[in-house]
C-alpha positions in Angstrom: -155.8 -117.5 -29.6 -152.5 -117.6 -27.7 -149.8 -120.0 -28.6 -146.6 -121.5 -27.2 -143.5 -119.2 -27.6 -140.0 -120.6 -28.1 -137.1 -118.2 -27.8 -135.1 -118.3 -31.1 -132.7 -115.3 -30.7 -131.9 -114.3 -27.1 -131.2 -110.7 -26.0 -127.7 -109.5 -26.9 -127.4 -107.3 -23.7 -129.1 -106.6 -20.4 -131.4 -103.7 -19.5 -129.5 -103.0 -16.3 -125.8 -102.3 -16.2 -123.4 -103.8 -13.7 -122.4 -100.3 -12.7 -126.0 -99.4 -11.7 -126.3 -102.6 -9.7 -123.1 -101.9 -7.8 -124.5 -98.4 -7.0 -127.7 -99.9 -5.7 -125.9 -102.4 -3.5 -123.3 -99.8 -2.4 -120.4 -101.8 -3.8 -117.3 -99.9 -5.0 -117.2 -99.9 -8.8 -113.5 -101.0 -8.6 -114.4 -104.1 -6.7 -114.8 -106.9 -9.3 -114.8 -109.8 -6.8 -118.6 -110.4 -7.3 -119.0 -109.4 -10.9 -119.7 -112.9 -12.1 -122.4 -113.4 -9.4 -124.0 -110.0 -10.0 -124.1 -110.5 -13.7 -126.0 -113.8 -13.1 -128.4 -111.9 -10.9 -129.0 -109.3 -13.6 -130.0 -111.9 -16.2 -132.1 -113.8 -13.7 -134.0 -110.6 -12.6 -134.7 -109.8 -16.3 -136.0 -113.3 -17.1 -138.2 -113.2 -13.9 -139.6 -109.8 -14.8 -140.2 -110.7 -18.4 -142.0 -113.9 -17.5 -144.2 -112.0 -15.0 -145.1 -109.2 -17.5 -145.0 -111.3 -20.7 -142.7 -108.7 -22.2 -139.3 -108.7 -23.8 -137.2 -105.8 -22.5 -134.2 -106.2 -24.9 -134.7 -107.1 -28.5 -135.2 -110.8 -28.9 -137.0 -113.2 -31.3 -139.6 -115.9 -30.9 -141.3 -118.7 -32.8 -144.8 -119.2 -31.5 -146.6 -122.4 -32.2 -150.3 -123.0 -32.6 -152.4 -126.1 -33.2 -154.2 -124.6 -36.2 -155.6 -121.3 -37.4 -158.2 -119.5 -35.3 -161.4 -121.4 -35.5 -159.7 -124.8 -35.7 -158.9 -126.6 -32.4 -157.8 -130.1 -31.5 -159.1 -132.7 -30.9 -162.6 -131.8 -32.0 -163.8 -130.1 -35.2 -165.5 -126.7 -34.6 -168.1 -125.1 -36.8 -168.2 -121.3 -36.7 -171.5 -119.4 -36.5 -172.1 -115.8 -37.3 -171.8 -114.6 -33.7 -168.2 -115.8 -33.3 -169.0 -118.9 -31.3 -168.3 -122.5 -32.1 -170.2 -125.6 -31.6 -168.1 -128.3 -29.9 -169.5 -131.8 -29.9 -168.7 -135.4 -29.6 -169.8 -138.7 -28.0 -169.1 -140.0 -24.5 -168.2 -143.6 -23.6 -171.8 -144.7 -23.8 -172.3 -143.4 -27.3 -174.4 -140.4 -26.2 -173.9 -137.2 -28.1 -173.0 -134.1 -26.1 -172.3 -130.5 -27.1 -171.1 -127.2 -25.7 -170.5 -123.7 -26.9 -167.3 -121.8 -26.3 -166.4 -118.3 -27.0 -163.2 -118.1 -29.1 -161.5 -115.4 -31.2 -160.8 -115.2 -34.9 -157.3 -113.9 -34.5 -153.8 -114.8 -33.2 -152.6 -113.1 -30.0 -148.8 -113.0 -29.6 -147.7 -114.0 -26.1 -144.7 -111.6 -25.9 -144.7 -107.8 -26.2 -144.0 -105.2 -27.4 -143.9 -106.3 -31.0 -141.2 -104.9 -33.2 -141.4 -107.0 -36.3 -143.6 -109.8 -37.5 -141.4 -111.8 -39.8 -143.7 -114.5 -41.2 -146.7 -116.8 -40.6 -146.1 -120.4 -41.7 -148.1 -123.6 -41.5 -148.3 -127.3 -42.6 -150.9 -127.8 -45.3 -153.0 -130.9 -45.6 -150.1 -132.8 -47.3 -147.6 -131.9 -44.6 -145.8 -129.3 -46.7 -144.6 -126.0 -45.2 -146.4 -123.0 -46.6 -145.8 -119.3 -45.9 -149.0 -117.2 -45.6 -149.2 -114.2 -47.9 -148.8 -111.1 -45.7 -151.5 -109.5 -47.8 -154.0 -111.9 -46.3 -153.6 -110.8 -42.7 -153.4 -107.6 -40.7 -151.1 -106.9 -37.7 -152.9 -104.9 -35.0 -149.9 -103.5 -33.1 -152.1 -100.8 -31.4 -153.4 -103.6 -29.2 -151.2 -105.0 -26.4 -150.5 -107.8 -26.9 -150.4 -107.6 -30.7 -153.0 -109.4 -32.7 -152.9 -110.9 -36.2 -156.2 -110.9 -38.0 -157.2 -112.0 -41.4 -157.7 -109.3 -44.0 -161.4 -108.4 -44.3 -163.1 -110.2 -47.3 -164.5 -106.9 -48.5 -160.9 -105.8 -49.1 -160.0 -109.0 -51.0 -158.9 -111.1 -48.0 -159.4 -114.9 -47.9 -160.5 -117.0 -44.9 -157.8 -118.6 -42.9 -156.4 -121.7 -44.7 -156.9 -125.1 -43.2 -153.7 -126.5 -41.6 -152.8 -130.1 -41.0 -154.7 -131.3 -37.9 -151.8 -131.9 -35.5 -150.0 -130.0 -32.7 -147.7 -127.2 -33.8 -149.1 -127.1 -37.3 -149.0 -123.2 -37.4 -146.1 -121.0 -36.3 -145.3 -117.3 -36.3 -141.8 -115.8 -36.2 -141.5 -112.3 -34.7 -139.3 -110.0 -32.8 -140.1 -108.1 -29.6 -138.4 -105.7 -27.2 -138.2 -102.0 -26.3 -134.7 -101.8 -27.8 -131.2 -103.1 -27.5 -127.5 -102.3 -27.8 -125.9 -102.1 -31.3 -122.3 -101.4 -32.3 -122.0 -98.5 -34.8 -119.8 -95.8 -36.1 -120.4 -92.1 -37.0 -118.3 -89.4 -38.4 -118.3 -85.8 -37.0 -120.4 -83.6 -39.2 -122.3 -86.5 -40.8 -125.5 -88.2 -40.0 -124.6 -91.5 -41.7 -124.4 -94.6 -39.5 -122.0 -97.4 -40.3 -121.4 -100.9 -39.0 -125.0 -102.0 -38.5 -127.7 -103.2 -40.9 -131.1 -101.6 -40.0 -134.5 -102.9 -40.7 -137.2 -100.8 -42.5 -139.1 -100.8 -39.2 -136.2 -99.1 -37.4 -137.1 -95.8 -39.1 -138.3 -93.3 -36.5 -136.9 -95.3 -33.5 -134.8 -93.5 -30.9 -131.0 -93.8 -31.0 -128.5 -92.9 -28.2 -124.8 -92.8 -29.3 -122.3 -92.4 -26.4 -119.4 -90.1 -27.4 -120.9 -88.7 -30.6 -122.3 -85.5 -29.2 -120.7 -82.2 -28.5 -117.4 -82.6 -26.5 -117.9 -86.3 -26.4 -121.4 -86.3 -24.8 -124.1 -88.8 -25.8 -125.9 -88.0 -29.0 -129.6 -88.5 -28.6 -131.5 -88.6 -31.9 -133.8 -90.8 -34.0 -133.3 -92.9 -37.2 -134.4 -90.6 -40.0 -134.3 -93.1 -42.8 -133.3 -96.7 -43.8 -132.5 -97.5 -47.4 -133.1 -100.7 -49.3 -129.6 -102.0 -48.2 -130.2 -101.5 -44.5 -128.0 -98.3 -44.3 -129.4 -95.9 -41.7 -129.1 -92.1 -41.3 -129.7 -90.3 -38.1 -131.9 -87.2 -37.7 -129.0 -85.3 -36.3 -125.3 -85.1 -37.3 -122.6 -86.4 -35.0 -120.4 -83.7 -33.4 -117.6 -86.1 -32.6 -116.3 -89.1 -34.6 -116.9 -92.5 -32.9 -116.0 -96.0 -34.0 -117.3 -99.2 -32.4 -119.6 -97.2 -30.2 -122.1 -99.3 -28.2 -125.3 -97.4 -29.0 -128.9 -98.1 -27.8 -131.6 -98.4 -30.5 -135.2 -98.1 -29.3 -137.2 -97.0 -26.3 -136.1 -97.3 -22.7 -138.0 -99.7 -20.6 -140.4 -98.4 -17.9 -138.8 -97.0 -14.7 -141.0 -99.2 -12.6 -139.8 -102.4 -14.3 -136.2 -101.3 -13.8 -136.8 -100.6 -10.1 -138.5 -104.0 -9.7 -135.5 -105.7 -11.2 -133.1 -103.8 -8.9 -135.3 -104.8 -5.9 -135.1 -108.4 -7.0 -131.3 -108.2 -7.3 -131.0 -106.6 -3.9 -133.3 -109.2 -2.4 -131.4 -112.1 -3.8 -128.0 -110.6 -2.8 -129.2 -110.1 0.8 -130.8 -113.6 1.0 -128.7 -116.1 -0.8 -130.6 -119.1 0.5 -134.3 -120.0 -0.3 -135.2 -120.0 3.4 -134.4 -117.9 6.4 -132.4 -119.5 9.1 -134.8 -121.0 11.7 -137.9 -120.0 9.7 -138.6 -122.6 7.1 -140.7 -120.3 4.9 -140.2 -118.9 1.5 -139.1 -115.2 1.5 -141.5 -112.9 -0.1 -140.3 -110.0 -2.3 -141.9 -106.6 -3.0 -141.9 -106.4 -6.8 -145.3 -107.7 -7.8 -146.9 -104.3 -7.6 -144.3 -102.6 -9.8 -144.4 -105.4 -12.5 -148.2 -105.7 -12.4 -148.5 -102.1 -13.8 -146.8 -103.2 -17.0 -148.2 -106.7 -17.2 -149.8 -107.9 -20.4 -153.2 -109.6 -19.9 -154.7 -111.8 -22.6 -158.3 -112.2 -23.7 -160.0 -115.3 -22.2 
């Protein structure tokens, strides 16, 4: 059951640097005359690649809306049978009864990947009041891509999905996706304490790259060893050099093929600044589909 995602917190940075784009386009790094235009191309290439793959490259948050819990669909009432099918019926304009059977799933399927944090599941009850579903009543299957949200098995004390108000957008899920993103932190030489950023418990174990904090000012590459109840994080390795206000990267790097595809898009748009070629009124094709298809998320029918 796939919903309708709405971006609630956009990425705070881009997965490709302006320096890398200039290297690809063979533009001198000191030439800033096209920086505004190239920055626009970077954001556009990311959005295009994310839409094609259904992924969020840099940490970003969504609210995804559904018209009910799995097993409830508008505008007809569905009755589940034991095989996971539903009977869908009604009456035509002549008063004749008809019916059909459609396969449907008993879980939510998030439409953006990779999932970092599932914040909450909320819904409108039969009175129209907003309710928050107890996290103990559902299971997040993040080993599946895209991630799925299933109800807790009844044998383990789980309850059936509640009945939401029968209207559009009566159920919504707030979650965060992304491979990682830039964060501003500080570290002191000889210490593994990280200052200036509030971590989430789910950040434990994630990769961290801190420019300037390594030996002789090199990049310190480590992981988040622990996060306490106040959001203070410690790194698995001590900083060799003190840094303040360092722009670090928290999380995994995106796949090389996706980066290459975005660079190809940027190069294509830079070389072809109009939607048609002169004298040939046809759209210009671009060779990125193969690279992005390798990382594309496909949903259950």
